[in-house]
C-alpha positions as CSV (number, residue, x, y, z in Angstrom):
1,M,136.7,176.6,112.1
2,S,134.8,175.4,115.1
3,T,135.0,171.9,116.4
4,Q,131.4,171.3,115.8
5,A,131.8,172.4,112.1
6,A,134.8,170.2,111.8
7,R,132.9,167.2,113.0
8,A,129.8,167.8,110.8
9,P,128.9,164.5,109.1
10,S,129.4,164.4,105.5
11,P,126.1,164.0,103.3
12,P,125.3,160.3,102.4
13,Q,126.3,159.0,99.3
14,S,123.7,158.1,96.7
15,I,123.0,154.3,96.6
16,L,123.0,154.7,92.8
17,L,125.6,156.8,91.1
18,R,125.3,158.0,87.6
19,E,127.9,159.7,85.2
20,T,128.2,160.3,81.5
21,V,131.1,159.1,79.3
22,G,130.4,160.6,76.0
23,S,127.2,159.3,74.9
24,I,127.2,156.4,77.4
25,A,125.3,156.7,80.8
26,V,127.2,154.6,83.5
27,L,125.1,153.7,86.4
28,T,127.0,152.3,89.5
29,L,125.5,150.3,92.3
30,N,126.8,152.0,95.5
31,R,126.2,150.0,98.5
32,P,129.5,148.1,98.7
33,A,129.0,147.6,102.5
34,A,125.8,145.7,101.7
35,R,127.4,144.0,98.9
36,N,125.2,146.0,96.5
37,S,122.0,144.1,97.4
38,L,118.9,145.1,95.7
39,S,116.9,146.9,98.4
40,T,113.6,148.4,97.6
41,A,115.3,151.6,97.5
42,M,117.9,150.4,95.0
43,I,115.3,148.7,92.9
44,A,113.2,151.9,92.6
45,S,116.5,154.0,92.0
46,L,117.3,151.8,89.1
47,H,113.9,151.8,87.5
48,A,113.9,155.4,87.8
49,A,117.3,156.1,86.2
50,L,116.3,153.6,83.3
51,D,112.9,155.7,82.7
52,E,114.9,158.8,82.6
53,I,117.6,157.5,80.3
54,G,114.9,156.0,77.8
55,S,113.7,159.4,77.0
56,D,117.2,161.1,77.0
57,K,118.2,161.4,73.5
58,T,121.7,162.4,74.4
59,V,122.4,158.9,75.7
60,R,122.9,156.1,73.2
61,G,124.0,153.3,75.6
62,V,124.1,152.2,79.3
63,V,126.8,150.5,81.4
64,L,125.6,148.9,84.5
65,A,128.6,148.6,87.1
66,A,129.3,148.4,90.9
67,N,131.5,149.6,93.7
68,G,133.1,147.3,95.9
69,P,134.1,143.7,95.9
70,A,130.7,142.3,94.9
71,F,128.7,143.3,91.8
72,S,125.5,142.4,93.7
73,A,124.5,139.6,96.3
74,G,120.8,139.8,95.1
75,H,117.8,140.9,97.2
76,D,118.2,142.5,100.7
77,M,117.6,139.5,103.0
78,K,117.8,141.7,106.1
79,E,115.2,144.1,104.6
80,L,113.0,141.2,103.8
81,T,113.5,139.2,106.9
82,A,112.5,142.5,109.1
83,R,108.9,142.4,107.5
84,R,108.1,138.9,108.9
85,A,107.0,140.9,111.9
86,D,104.2,142.5,109.7
87,P,100.5,141.3,110.5
88,D,100.5,139.2,107.3
89,C,104.2,137.8,108.1
90,G,105.5,139.8,105.2
91,R,103.5,138.4,102.5
92,A,102.4,141.7,100.9
93,F,105.8,143.1,101.2
94,F,107.6,140.2,99.6
95,A,105.1,140.2,96.7
96,E,105.5,144.1,96.2
97,T,109.4,143.6,96.2
98,M,109.5,140.9,93.8
99,N,107.1,142.5,91.4
100,A,109.0,145.7,91.7
101,C,112.2,143.8,90.9
102,S,110.6,141.9,88.1
103,A,109.4,145.2,86.6
104,M,113.0,146.8,86.9
105,M,114.6,144.0,85.1
106,Q,112.0,144.1,82.4
107,A,112.6,147.9,82.0
108,I,116.4,146.9,81.0
109,V,114.8,144.5,78.4
110,H,112.5,147.2,77.2
111,L,114.9,150.1,77.3
112,P,115.5,151.3,73.6
113,K,119.2,151.4,74.0
114,P,121.9,148.7,74.7
115,V,122.7,147.9,78.2
116,V,126.0,146.3,79.2
117,A,126.8,144.9,82.4
118,S,130.2,145.4,83.8
119,V,130.7,142.7,86.5
120,Q,133.9,143.0,88.7
121,G,132.9,140.5,91.4
122,I,130.5,137.9,92.5
123,A,126.8,138.3,91.2
124,T,124.4,136.1,93.1
125,A,120.7,135.3,92.9
126,A,119.0,138.6,91.9
127,G,122.5,140.0,91.2
128,C,123.0,137.3,88.7
129,Q,119.5,138.0,87.3
130,L,120.6,141.5,86.7
131,V,123.6,140.4,84.7
132,A,121.2,138.1,82.6
133,S,118.7,140.9,82.0
134,C,121.4,143.2,80.4
135,D,121.7,142.9,76.6
136,L,125.5,142.3,76.8
137,A,128.0,141.7,79.7
138,I,131.6,142.0,80.4
139,A,133.1,140.1,83.4
140,S,136.3,140.5,85.2
141,D,138.3,137.2,85.3
142,A,137.8,137.6,89.1
143,A,133.9,137.7,88.9
144,S,131.6,134.6,89.5
145,F,128.0,133.9,89.2
146,A,125.4,131.9,91.3
147,T,121.8,131.3,92.0
148,P,122.4,129.8,95.6
149,G,118.8,130.4,97.0
150,V,118.3,126.7,97.1
151,D,121.0,126.7,99.9
152,I,118.7,128.9,102.1
153,G,115.6,127.3,101.2
154,L,114.5,130.1,98.7
155,F,114.7,128.8,95.2
156,C,115.8,131.5,92.9
157,S,112.6,131.5,90.8
158,T,112.7,135.0,89.5
159,P,116.5,134.9,88.7
160,M,115.6,131.7,86.9
161,V,113.5,133.7,84.3
162,A,116.5,135.7,83.1
163,L,119.0,133.0,83.6
164,S,117.1,130.4,81.6
165,R,116.7,132.9,78.8
166,N,120.6,133.4,78.6
167,V,122.0,129.8,78.9
168,P,121.0,126.2,78.0
169,R,118.5,124.6,80.2
170,K,120.9,121.9,81.6
171,Q,123.4,124.6,82.7
172,A,120.6,126.8,84.2
173,M,119.1,123.9,86.1
174,E,122.6,122.9,87.4
175,M,123.1,126.5,88.6
176,L,119.7,126.5,90.2
177,L,119.8,123.1,91.8
178,T,123.2,123.2,93.3
179,G,123.7,126.8,93.8
180,E,127.4,126.4,93.0
181,P,129.2,129.4,91.8
182,V,130.3,129.7,88.1
183,P,133.6,131.2,87.4
184,A,133.8,133.9,84.6
185,A,135.5,131.8,82.2
186,R,132.7,129.2,82.6
187,A,130.0,131.8,82.4
188,R,131.3,132.8,79.0
189,E,131.3,129.3,77.7
190,I,127.7,128.8,78.6
191,G,126.7,132.3,77.3
192,L,126.0,134.2,80.4
193,V,128.6,136.8,79.7
194,N,130.2,138.0,76.2
195,R,133.8,138.5,77.2
196,V,136.0,138.0,80.1
197,V,138.8,140.7,80.6
198,A,141.5,141.2,83.2
199,A,140.4,142.4,86.7
200,G,140.2,146.1,86.7
201,T,139.5,146.6,83.0
202,E,136.0,145.3,82.9
203,R,134.4,148.9,83.2
204,D,136.5,150.3,80.5
205,A,135.7,147.2,78.3
206,A,132.1,147.6,78.9
207,I,132.1,151.3,78.0
208,A,134.0,150.6,74.9
209,L,131.6,147.9,73.9
210,A,128.6,150.3,74.5
211,E,130.3,153.0,72.4
212,Q,130.7,150.5,69.6
213,V,127.0,150.0,69.6
214,A,126.4,153.7,70.0
215,L,128.1,154.4,66.6
216,K,125.0,152.7,64.9
217,S,121.7,154.3,64.0
218,A,119.8,154.7,67.3
219,Y,116.5,154.0,65.4
220,T,117.9,150.7,64.0
221,V,119.3,149.6,67.3
222,K,115.8,150.3,69.1
223,L,114.0,148.3,66.4
224,G,116.2,145.5,66.4
225,K,116.5,145.1,70.3
226,E,112.8,145.2,70.7
227,A,112.4,142.6,67.8
228,F,115.0,140.3,69.3
229,Y,113.3,139.9,72.5
230,R,109.8,139.6,71.0
231,Q,110.7,137.1,68.4
232,A,112.4,134.9,70.9
233,E,109.1,134.2,72.7
234,M,107.2,133.1,69.4
235,S,107.0,130.0,67.5
236,L,109.1,129.7,64.5
237,A,106.6,130.6,61.9
238,D,105.3,133.5,64.1
239,A,108.9,134.7,64.6
240,Y,109.7,134.9,60.8
241,R,106.2,136.5,60.1
242,Y,107.0,139.1,62.7
243,A,110.6,139.6,61.7
244,A,109.6,140.2,58.0
245,E,107.2,142.8,59.2
246,V,110.0,144.5,61.2
247,M,112.3,144.2,58.2
248,T,109.9,145.9,56.0
249,E,109.4,148.8,58.3
250,N,113.0,149.0,58.8
251,M,113.7,149.2,55.0
252,M,111.3,152.3,55.0
253,A,113.3,154.1,57.4
254,R,115.4,157.1,56.3
255,D,118.6,155.5,58.2
256,A,118.3,152.3,56.2
257,E,118.0,154.1,53.0
258,E,121.1,156.2,53.9
259,G,123.0,153.1,55.2
260,I,122.4,151.0,52.2
261,G,123.4,153.9,49.9
262,A,126.5,154.5,51.9
263,F,127.4,150.8,51.5
264,I,126.8,150.9,47.8
265,E,128.8,154.1,47.4
266,K,131.6,153.0,49.8
267,R,131.3,155.8,52.1
268,A,130.5,156.3,55.8
269,P,126.8,156.7,56.7
270,T,125.3,159.7,58.3
271,W,122.7,158.8,60.7
272,R,119.8,160.9,61.7
273,D,118.2,158.1,64.0
274,E,114.9,157.9,62.0
């Protein structure tokens, strides 16, 4: 082998890795040296992967994980700061980035499949927002969460949207106004994560939780997930009216007929996801 060939650089690794574990797609943020910050490229990669998964009938659930010591440090501040040299001092780029990130977060909510965050380390600002946007979250006991934008003069306004829809107002405001990190155990107490597990086991625990949901009718999960987020934005009366319509539609589905029949007959249901 020639010296030149021996020194040939290895191809760069993708900033977002995807693997399949049974019926679960595992997406892994892969910018550990940058603390998995959400650059425009990372945001676009995540959104594209979610769109692809949404139409893939072989995937019944998603786990969102990260490589390195940090889950995500939020937006890439170096990338944002570099655009202050633009003629408009970066305004157009800032708006484009925030809107693209918001659209990606909403893509998680709108995905007709459960998304489980696997949080191994610190998740700050938009990284905390990413966890809050997922349907479920498993955290390592070494993980922590913060919205520390206030410390650098940039209030975490977009992370606030997801955070305030996960935890009570007083706890959300404390995180937003102080910027202080919240340890995993406290995050579970206030409802930001579902479970806290021993460090190093969070990925397997997240996959196991996603697999548990994947055993259900995909049609029922899709219908229920959409209804959950829609009714949460309605008044009480409107929410009940809408939920009654969803229940009626659900009752007419083949899987509901099969599931109820199986329950009555004391047997396991056979889903057709319809």
